[in-house]
C-alpha atoms as an extended CHARMM CRD file, in Angstrom:
* protein
*
       216  EXT
         1         1  UNK       CA              0.0900000000       -0.1360000000       -0.2110000000  PROA      1               0.0000000000
         2         2  UNK       CA              2.7660000000        2.4680000000        0.6320000000  PROA      2               0.0000000000
         3         3  UNK       CA              4.1260000000        1.6440000000       -2.8120000000  PROA      3               0.0000000000
         4         4  UNK       CA              0.6140000000        1.7800000000       -4.4240000000  PROA      4               0.0000000000
         5         5  UNK       CA             -0.8150000000        5.1260000000       -3.5590000000  PROA      5               0.0000000000
         6         6  UNK       CA              2.5700000000        7.3040000000       -4.3350000000  PROA      6               0.0000000000
         7         7  UNK       CA              2.5850000000        5.3680000000       -7.9480000000  PROA      7               0.0000000000
         8         8  UNK       CA             -1.2200000000        6.2410000000       -8.2280000000  PROA      8               0.0000000000
         9         9  UNK       CA             -0.8500000000       10.2300000000       -7.4310000000  PROA      9               0.0000000000
        10        10  UNK       CA              2.3350000000       10.4230000000       -9.7820000000  PROA      10              0.0000000000
        11        11  UNK       CA              0.1120000000        8.8400000000      -12.4260000000  PROA      11              0.0000000000
        12        12  UNK       CA             -3.0220000000       10.7750000000      -11.9550000000  PROA      12              0.0000000000
        13        13  UNK       CA             -1.0660000000       13.8930000000      -11.8890000000  PROA      13              0.0000000000
        14        14  UNK       CA              0.9660000000       13.3990000000      -15.0470000000  PROA      14              0.0000000000
        15        15  UNK       CA             -1.8330000000       11.7560000000      -16.9150000000  PROA      15              0.0000000000
        16        16  UNK       CA             -4.4550000000       14.6160000000      -16.1880000000  PROA      16              0.0000000000
        17        17  UNK       CA             -2.0000000000       17.2290000000      -16.4880000000  PROA      17              0.0000000000
        18        18  UNK       CA             -0.9190000000       15.9720000000      -20.4160000000  PROA      18              0.0000000000
        19        19  UNK       CA             -4.3910000000       15.1960000000      -20.9580000000  PROA      19              0.0000000000
        20        20  UNK       CA             -5.5780000000       18.6090000000      -19.9340000000  PROA      20              0.0000000000
        21        21  UNK       CA             -9.2770000000       18.3570000000      -20.4020000000  PROA      21              0.0000000000
        22        22  UNK       CA             -9.4100000000       21.9280000000      -18.7120000000  PROA      22              0.0000000000
        23        23  UNK       CA             -7.5050000000       24.0580000000      -21.2270000000  PROA      23              0.0000000000
        24        24  UNK       CA             -8.8850000000       21.7890000000      -23.7080000000  PROA      24              0.0000000000
        25        25  UNK       CA            -12.5310000000       23.0550000000      -23.0010000000  PROA      25              0.0000000000
        26        26  UNK       CA            -12.0370000000       26.5320000000      -25.1120000000  PROA      26              0.0000000000
        27        27  UNK       CA            -10.7390000000       24.8730000000      -28.3250000000  PROA      27              0.0000000000
        28        28  UNK       CA            -13.7400000000       21.9540000000      -28.0870000000  PROA      28              0.0000000000
        29        29  UNK       CA            -16.3990000000       24.5200000000      -27.5680000000  PROA      29              0.0000000000
        30        30  UNK       CA            -14.6880000000       26.5560000000      -30.7090000000  PROA      30              0.0000000000
        31        31  UNK       CA            -14.8500000000       23.2300000000      -32.9980000000  PROA      31              0.0000000000
        32        32  UNK       CA            -18.3300000000       22.5140000000      -31.7370000000  PROA      32              0.0000000000
        33        33  UNK       CA            -19.9760000000       25.9160000000      -32.0850000000  PROA      33              0.0000000000
        34        34  UNK       CA            -23.1780000000       25.6540000000      -33.5370000000  PROA      34              0.0000000000
        35        35  UNK       CA            -23.6920000000       21.8310000000      -32.3060000000  PROA      35              0.0000000000
        36        36  UNK       CA            -26.4730000000       20.5180000000      -29.9310000000  PROA      36              0.0000000000
        37        37  UNK       CA            -25.7220000000       19.1530000000      -26.6470000000  PROA      37              0.0000000000
        38        38  UNK       CA            -26.4730000000       15.9340000000      -27.8470000000  PROA      38              0.0000000000
        39        39  UNK       CA            -23.8020000000       15.9420000000      -30.5120000000  PROA      39              0.0000000000
        40        40  UNK       CA            -21.1820000000       17.4170000000      -28.3970000000  PROA      40              0.0000000000
        41        41  UNK       CA            -21.9480000000       14.3840000000      -26.0380000000  PROA      41              0.0000000000
        42        42  UNK       CA            -21.4900000000       12.0420000000      -28.6480000000  PROA      42              0.0000000000
        43        43  UNK       CA            -18.3500000000       13.6050000000      -29.8290000000  PROA      43              0.0000000000
        44        44  UNK       CA            -16.5910000000       13.9540000000      -26.2260000000  PROA      44              0.0000000000
        45        45  UNK       CA            -17.6990000000        9.8520000000      -25.7310000000  PROA      45              0.0000000000
        46        46  UNK       CA            -16.2910000000        8.7320000000      -28.9000000000  PROA      46              0.0000000000
        47        47  UNK       CA            -13.1060000000       10.9810000000      -28.2150000000  PROA      47              0.0000000000
        48        48  UNK       CA            -12.3340000000        9.9870000000      -24.9250000000  PROA      48              0.0000000000
        49        49  UNK       CA            -13.0920000000        5.8670000000      -25.8820000000  PROA      49              0.0000000000
        50        50  UNK       CA            -10.3140000000        6.6240000000      -28.7310000000  PROA      50              0.0000000000
        51        51  UNK       CA             -8.0260000000        8.2490000000      -26.6720000000  PROA      51              0.0000000000
        52        52  UNK       CA             -7.7910000000        5.5150000000      -23.8390000000  PROA      52              0.0000000000
        53        53  UNK       CA             -7.7730000000        2.7120000000      -26.3750000000  PROA      53              0.0000000000
        54        54  UNK       CA             -4.7860000000        4.3200000000      -28.5470000000  PROA      54              0.0000000000
        55        55  UNK       CA             -2.7480000000        4.9800000000      -25.0370000000  PROA      55              0.0000000000
        56        56  UNK       CA             -3.4220000000        1.5500000000      -23.7500000000  PROA      56              0.0000000000
        57        57  UNK       CA             -1.8580000000        0.2200000000      -27.0980000000  PROA      57              0.0000000000
        58        58  UNK       CA              1.3450000000        1.9590000000      -26.7720000000  PROA      58              0.0000000000
        59        59  UNK       CA              1.6150000000        1.8430000000      -22.9360000000  PROA      59              0.0000000000
        60        60  UNK       CA              1.5670000000       -2.0390000000      -23.4830000000  PROA      60              0.0000000000
        61        61  UNK       CA              3.4630000000       -2.3350000000      -26.6300000000  PROA      61              0.0000000000
        62        62  UNK       CA              5.9240000000        0.0520000000      -25.4010000000  PROA      62              0.0000000000
        63        63  UNK       CA              8.6400000000       -2.3850000000      -24.1330000000  PROA      63              0.0000000000
        64        64  UNK       CA              8.2160000000       -4.0990000000      -27.7730000000  PROA      64              0.0000000000
        65        65  UNK       CA              8.7740000000       -1.2090000000      -29.6640000000  PROA      65              0.0000000000
        66        66  UNK       CA             12.2650000000       -0.3050000000      -27.4680000000  PROA      66              0.0000000000
        67        67  UNK       CA             13.5180000000       -4.4540000000      -28.4260000000  PROA      67              0.0000000000
        68        68  UNK       CA             12.1140000000       -3.8990000000      -32.1780000000  PROA      68              0.0000000000
        69        69  UNK       CA             14.2460000000       -0.4440000000      -32.6800000000  PROA      69              0.0000000000
        70        70  UNK       CA             16.9120000000       -0.9970000000      -30.1130000000  PROA      70              0.0000000000
        71        71  UNK       CA             15.9940000000        1.7330000000      -27.7480000000  PROA      71              0.0000000000
        72        72  UNK       CA             16.7700000000        2.0280000000      -24.3960000000  PROA      72              0.0000000000
        73        73  UNK       CA             14.6480000000        2.8470000000      -21.1880000000  PROA      73              0.0000000000
        74        74  UNK       CA             17.1360000000        5.2200000000      -20.0730000000  PROA      74              0.0000000000
        75        75  UNK       CA             17.3810000000        7.0930000000      -23.4350000000  PROA      75              0.0000000000
        76        76  UNK       CA             13.6830000000        7.0960000000      -24.0660000000  PROA      76              0.0000000000
        77        77  UNK       CA             13.3470000000        8.5870000000      -20.0280000000  PROA      77              0.0000000000
        78        78  UNK       CA             15.5750000000       11.6290000000      -21.4890000000  PROA      78              0.0000000000
        79        79  UNK       CA             13.5190000000       12.2260000000      -24.8170000000  PROA      79              0.0000000000
        80        80  UNK       CA             10.1310000000       11.9550000000      -22.7610000000  PROA      80              0.0000000000
        81        81  UNK       CA             11.6930000000       14.3170000000      -20.2360000000  PROA      81              0.0000000000
        82        82  UNK       CA             12.1900000000       16.9510000000      -22.8390000000  PROA      82              0.0000000000
        83        83  UNK       CA              8.9410000000       16.2410000000      -24.5280000000  PROA      83              0.0000000000
        84        84  UNK       CA              6.7520000000       16.3150000000      -21.8470000000  PROA      84              0.0000000000
        85        85  UNK       CA              8.8820000000       19.6190000000      -20.3350000000  PROA      85              0.0000000000
        86        86  UNK       CA              7.9670000000       21.5000000000      -23.3450000000  PROA      86              0.0000000000
        87        87  UNK       CA              4.4660000000       21.0630000000      -22.8790000000  PROA      87              0.0000000000
        88        88  UNK       CA              4.4260000000       22.0920000000      -19.4660000000  PROA      88              0.0000000000
        89        89  UNK       CA              6.3930000000       25.2550000000      -20.1600000000  PROA      89              0.0000000000
        90        90  UNK       CA              3.5450000000       26.2210000000      -22.8430000000  PROA      90              0.0000000000
        91        91  UNK       CA              1.1800000000       25.5100000000      -20.0070000000  PROA      91              0.0000000000
        92        92  UNK       CA              3.0940000000       27.7180000000      -17.6170000000  PROA      92              0.0000000000
        93        93  UNK       CA              2.6620000000       30.5110000000      -20.2430000000  PROA      93              0.0000000000
        94        94  UNK       CA             -1.3210000000       29.9170000000      -20.3880000000  PROA      94              0.0000000000
        95        95  UNK       CA             -0.4920000000       28.7690000000      -24.0690000000  PROA      95              0.0000000000
        96        96  UNK       CA             -2.0060000000       25.6110000000      -26.0550000000  PROA      96              0.0000000000
        97        97  UNK       CA              0.7600000000       23.4320000000      -27.2930000000  PROA      97              0.0000000000
        98        98  UNK       CA              0.6520000000       22.5610000000      -30.9780000000  PROA      98              0.0000000000
        99        99  UNK       CA             -3.3240000000       23.6340000000      -31.0840000000  PROA      99              0.0000000000
       100       100  UNK       CA             -3.6450000000       25.8070000000      -33.8100000000  PROA      100             0.0000000000
       101       101  UNK       CA             -7.3080000000       25.5960000000      -35.2080000000  PROA      101             0.0000000000
       102       102  UNK       CA             -8.1140000000       27.7060000000      -38.3820000000  PROA      102             0.0000000000
       103       103  UNK       CA            -11.5300000000       28.0710000000      -39.6260000000  PROA      103             0.0000000000
       104       104  UNK       CA            -11.3820000000       26.3080000000      -42.4550000000  PROA      104             0.0000000000
       105       105  UNK       CA             -9.4540000000       23.5300000000      -40.6030000000  PROA      105             0.0000000000
       106       106  UNK       CA            -12.4890000000       23.5660000000      -38.1190000000  PROA      106             0.0000000000
       107       107  UNK       CA            -14.8030000000       23.1440000000      -40.9230000000  PROA      107             0.0000000000
       108       108  UNK       CA            -12.8930000000       20.4070000000      -42.1510000000  PROA      108             0.0000000000
       109       109  UNK       CA            -12.7330000000       18.4290000000      -39.1630000000  PROA      109             0.0000000000
       110       110  UNK       CA            -16.4460000000       18.8020000000      -38.4700000000  PROA      110             0.0000000000
       111       111  UNK       CA            -17.6160000000       15.4920000000      -39.6090000000  PROA      111             0.0000000000
       112       112  UNK       CA            -15.2160000000       13.9680000000      -37.4310000000  PROA      112             0.0000000000
       113       113  UNK       CA            -13.2070000000       15.8190000000      -34.6940000000  PROA      113             0.0000000000
       114       114  UNK       CA            -13.3850000000       13.0750000000      -32.2940000000  PROA      114             0.0000000000
       115       115  UNK       CA            -10.7730000000       11.5150000000      -33.8070000000  PROA      115             0.0000000000
       116       116  UNK       CA             -8.7030000000       14.5680000000      -35.1150000000  PROA      116             0.0000000000
       117       117  UNK       CA             -7.7590000000       16.7370000000      -33.6890000000  PROA      117             0.0000000000
       118       118  UNK       CA             -9.9860000000       16.2690000000      -30.4410000000  PROA      118             0.0000000000
       119       119  UNK       CA             -8.4060000000       12.6500000000      -29.6470000000  PROA      119             0.0000000000
       120       120  UNK       CA             -5.2380000000       12.9140000000      -31.7010000000  PROA      120             0.0000000000
       121       121  UNK       CA             -3.0680000000       14.9970000000      -30.6570000000  PROA      121             0.0000000000
       122       122  UNK       CA             -5.2850000000       17.0730000000      -27.8760000000  PROA      122             0.0000000000
       123       123  UNK       CA             -6.5340000000       14.2380000000      -25.5220000000  PROA      123             0.0000000000
       124       124  UNK       CA             -3.6340000000       11.3660000000      -26.4700000000  PROA      124             0.0000000000
       125       125  UNK       CA             -0.5490000000       13.5240000000      -27.6720000000  PROA      125             0.0000000000
       126       126  UNK       CA              2.9090000000       12.6510000000      -27.9060000000  PROA      126             0.0000000000
       127       127  UNK       CA              3.4230000000       13.4870000000      -23.7670000000  PROA      127             0.0000000000
       128       128  UNK       CA              0.9740000000       11.0940000000      -22.5900000000  PROA      128             0.0000000000
       129       129  UNK       CA              1.9520000000        8.4130000000      -25.0300000000  PROA      129             0.0000000000
       130       130  UNK       CA              5.5680000000        8.9640000000      -23.4790000000  PROA      130             0.0000000000
       131       131  UNK       CA              4.3510000000        9.0250000000      -20.2300000000  PROA      131             0.0000000000
       132       132  UNK       CA              2.3260000000        5.8850000000      -20.6930000000  PROA      132             0.0000000000
       133       133  UNK       CA              5.3640000000        3.7320000000      -21.5670000000  PROA      133             0.0000000000
       134       134  UNK       CA              7.5000000000        5.3460000000      -19.2570000000  PROA      134             0.0000000000
       135       135  UNK       CA              4.8370000000        4.5710000000      -16.4440000000  PROA      135             0.0000000000
       136       136  UNK       CA              4.5610000000        0.9430000000      -17.8320000000  PROA      136             0.0000000000
       137       137  UNK       CA              7.9850000000        0.5120000000      -17.4200000000  PROA      137             0.0000000000
       138       138  UNK       CA              8.2630000000        1.6730000000      -13.8780000000  PROA      138             0.0000000000
       139       139  UNK       CA              5.3480000000       -0.7110000000      -12.8540000000  PROA      139             0.0000000000
       140       140  UNK       CA              6.8810000000       -3.7420000000      -12.0710000000  PROA      140             0.0000000000
       141       141  UNK       CA              4.0200000000       -5.7610000000      -10.5330000000  PROA      141             0.0000000000
       142       142  UNK       CA              0.9320000000       -6.6600000000      -11.6980000000  PROA      142             0.0000000000
       143       143  UNK       CA             -0.7110000000       -4.5280000000       -8.6680000000  PROA      143             0.0000000000
       144       144  UNK       CA              0.9040000000       -1.4790000000      -10.2520000000  PROA      144             0.0000000000
       145       145  UNK       CA             -0.0030000000       -2.1170000000      -13.9420000000  PROA      145             0.0000000000
       146       146  UNK       CA             -3.6760000000       -2.5100000000      -12.5530000000  PROA      146             0.0000000000
       147       147  UNK       CA             -3.2380000000        0.8660000000      -11.0940000000  PROA      147             0.0000000000
       148       148  UNK       CA             -1.7640000000        2.2800000000      -13.9150000000  PROA      148             0.0000000000
       149       149  UNK       CA             -4.4570000000        0.9730000000      -16.3090000000  PROA      149             0.0000000000
       150       150  UNK       CA             -7.0750000000        1.9770000000      -13.5590000000  PROA      150             0.0000000000
       151       151  UNK       CA             -5.9230000000        5.4940000000      -13.4630000000  PROA      151             0.0000000000
       152       152  UNK       CA             -5.6140000000        6.2660000000      -17.0740000000  PROA      152             0.0000000000
       153       153  UNK       CA             -9.3760000000        5.2340000000      -17.0980000000  PROA      153             0.0000000000
       154       154  UNK       CA            -10.2460000000        7.2870000000      -14.5330000000  PROA      154             0.0000000000
       155       155  UNK       CA             -8.4230000000       10.1880000000      -16.1510000000  PROA      155             0.0000000000
       156       156  UNK       CA            -10.3640000000        9.6490000000      -19.1820000000  PROA      156             0.0000000000
       157       157  UNK       CA            -14.0490000000        9.4400000000      -17.6300000000  PROA      157             0.0000000000
       158       158  UNK       CA            -13.4340000000       12.7920000000      -15.9970000000  PROA      158             0.0000000000
       159       159  UNK       CA            -12.0900000000       14.2090000000      -19.0140000000  PROA      159             0.0000000000
       160       160  UNK       CA            -15.4190000000       13.0610000000      -20.5680000000  PROA      160             0.0000000000
       161       161  UNK       CA            -17.4490000000       14.9080000000      -18.0140000000  PROA      161             0.0000000000
       162       162  UNK       CA            -15.4660000000       17.9200000000      -17.9480000000  PROA      162             0.0000000000
       163       163  UNK       CA            -15.8370000000       18.4440000000      -21.6370000000  PROA      163             0.0000000000
       164       164  UNK       CA            -19.3010000000       17.1470000000      -21.4910000000  PROA      164             0.0000000000
       165       165  UNK       CA            -19.9020000000       20.0870000000      -19.1100000000  PROA      165             0.0000000000
       166       166  UNK       CA            -17.4540000000       22.2830000000      -20.7370000000  PROA      166             0.0000000000
       167       167  UNK       CA            -20.1520000000       24.9880000000      -21.6520000000  PROA      167             0.0000000000
       168       168  UNK       CA            -20.8820000000       25.5350000000      -17.6840000000  PROA      168             0.0000000000
       169       169  UNK       CA            -17.6350000000       25.2890000000      -16.6790000000  PROA      169             0.0000000000
       170       170  UNK       CA            -16.1090000000       28.0210000000      -18.9850000000  PROA      170             0.0000000000
       171       171  UNK       CA            -19.1000000000       30.0470000000      -17.5180000000  PROA      171             0.0000000000
       172       172  UNK       CA            -17.7860000000       29.5780000000      -13.6100000000  PROA      172             0.0000000000
       173       173  UNK       CA            -14.1640000000       29.2160000000      -13.9990000000  PROA      173             0.0000000000
       174       174  UNK       CA            -13.5690000000       31.9070000000      -16.3650000000  PROA      174             0.0000000000
       175       175  UNK       CA            -10.5670000000       33.1330000000      -18.1870000000  PROA      175             0.0000000000
       176       176  UNK       CA             -8.5930000000       34.0310000000      -15.5000000000  PROA      176             0.0000000000
       177       177  UNK       CA             -9.3420000000       30.9250000000      -13.6380000000  PROA      177             0.0000000000
       178       178  UNK       CA             -8.8320000000       28.6730000000      -16.6190000000  PROA      178             0.0000000000
       179       179  UNK       CA             -5.3220000000       30.3130000000      -16.9850000000  PROA      179             0.0000000000
       180       180  UNK       CA             -4.4560000000       29.9160000000      -13.3390000000  PROA      180             0.0000000000
       181       181  UNK       CA             -5.3390000000       25.9790000000      -13.6970000000  PROA      181             0.0000000000
       182       182  UNK       CA             -3.2580000000       25.7350000000      -16.6520000000  PROA      182             0.0000000000
       183       183  UNK       CA              0.0920000000       27.6960000000      -14.9300000000  PROA      183             0.0000000000
       184       184  UNK       CA             -0.3090000000       25.4030000000      -11.9590000000  PROA      184             0.0000000000
       185       185  UNK       CA             -0.7090000000       22.3150000000      -14.1310000000  PROA      185             0.0000000000
       186       186  UNK       CA              2.4090000000       23.3790000000      -16.3280000000  PROA      186             0.0000000000
       187       187  UNK       CA              4.4710000000       23.7190000000      -13.3700000000  PROA      187             0.0000000000
       188       188  UNK       CA              3.7300000000       20.4860000000      -11.8860000000  PROA      188             0.0000000000
       189       189  UNK       CA              4.2780000000       18.6470000000      -15.2140000000  PROA      189             0.0000000000
       190       190  UNK       CA              7.7290000000       20.3230000000      -15.7310000000  PROA      190             0.0000000000
       191       191  UNK       CA              8.7560000000       19.1470000000      -12.2350000000  PROA      191             0.0000000000
       192       192  UNK       CA              7.2260000000       15.2880000000      -13.4790000000  PROA      192             0.0000000000
       193       193  UNK       CA              9.7610000000       16.2150000000      -16.5820000000  PROA      193             0.0000000000
       194       194  UNK       CA             12.9680000000       17.0120000000      -14.3690000000  PROA      194             0.0000000000
       195       195  UNK       CA             12.5620000000       13.7750000000      -12.6440000000  PROA      195             0.0000000000
       196       196  UNK       CA             12.1660000000       12.0580000000      -15.6880000000  PROA      196             0.0000000000
       197       197  UNK       CA             15.2440000000       13.3850000000      -17.3350000000  PROA      197             0.0000000000
       198       198  UNK       CA             17.4650000000       12.6910000000      -14.0370000000  PROA      198             0.0000000000
       199       199  UNK       CA             16.0730000000        9.0940000000      -13.2710000000  PROA      199             0.0000000000
       200       200  UNK       CA             17.1040000000        8.5670000000      -17.3060000000  PROA      200             0.0000000000
       201       201  UNK       CA             20.5520000000       10.1710000000      -17.0750000000  PROA      201             0.0000000000
       202       202  UNK       CA             21.7840000000        8.9080000000      -13.8060000000  PROA      202             0.0000000000
       203       203  UNK       CA             22.2840000000        5.4520000000      -15.1310000000  PROA      203             0.0000000000
       204       204  UNK       CA             23.9390000000        6.5150000000      -18.2200000000  PROA      204             0.0000000000
       205       205  UNK       CA             26.0840000000        8.5810000000      -16.7360000000  PROA      205             0.0000000000
       206       206  UNK       CA             27.0980000000        6.0070000000      -13.9340000000  PROA      206             0.0000000000
       207       207  UNK       CA             27.8240000000        3.5710000000      -16.7150000000  PROA      207             0.0000000000
       208       208  UNK       CA             30.1310000000        6.0800000000      -18.2850000000  PROA      208             0.0000000000
       209       209  UNK       CA             31.9110000000        6.8110000000      -14.9700000000  PROA      209             0.0000000000
       210       210  UNK       CA             32.3790000000        3.0710000000      -14.1230000000  PROA      210             0.0000000000
       211       211  UNK       CA             33.7630000000        2.2320000000      -17.5100000000  PROA      211             0.0000000000
       212       212  UNK       CA             36.0520000000        5.1730000000      -18.0450000000  PROA      212             0.0000000000
       213       213  UNK       CA             37.4150000000        4.7900000000      -14.3150000000  PROA      213             0.0000000000
       214       214  UNK       CA             37.0830000000        1.3900000000      -13.3550000000  PROA      214             0.0000000000
       215       215  UNK       CA             39.2210000000        1.6350000000      -10.3330000000  PROA      215             0.0000000000
       216       216  UNK       CA             37.0240000000        4.0210000000       -8.4940000000  PROA      216             0.0000000000
């Protein structure tokens, strides 16, 4: 139990921040402008289910991809740290990461925005995928793996309800409240990214030192 709760808390914090349903609300409302509440619920339901399934595929196939491409876990941790840090930094500036939608793009995706861009890359982007692979590698027991799956499912359930009620929430939180929340989550994400980077580079530096100075 001493291990499960901290791991679950870390998983929830990182995935909820990377999924960022609160920051996605204004963009979602823009993309679904003129649609009925029933149409919005259908889009949100489909987007969250697709995002969950995609994240599960990458989370469980991550180790296979490492072996297939000859990628080390530590190298991936360093790269993931950079990706997550960049996302956190953009959130700290209260701006959306890689989400630039023009009017013609909104019209293009109007028929199926639940897949692109809502599911990919907004709710299930490279940061969430990298975090899923990294967390699965850290989950050494079946209990931790079960916690990871449960937390990811919980995050997307919360995402569904947040986006479903986005019209009301935006009115309650307001633009200032949304910016404050985004900056706070961005700061947390940057701390997680630094821990990820250090966790990857430490064993690499240790191996280099031991190889260069075997008598130490």
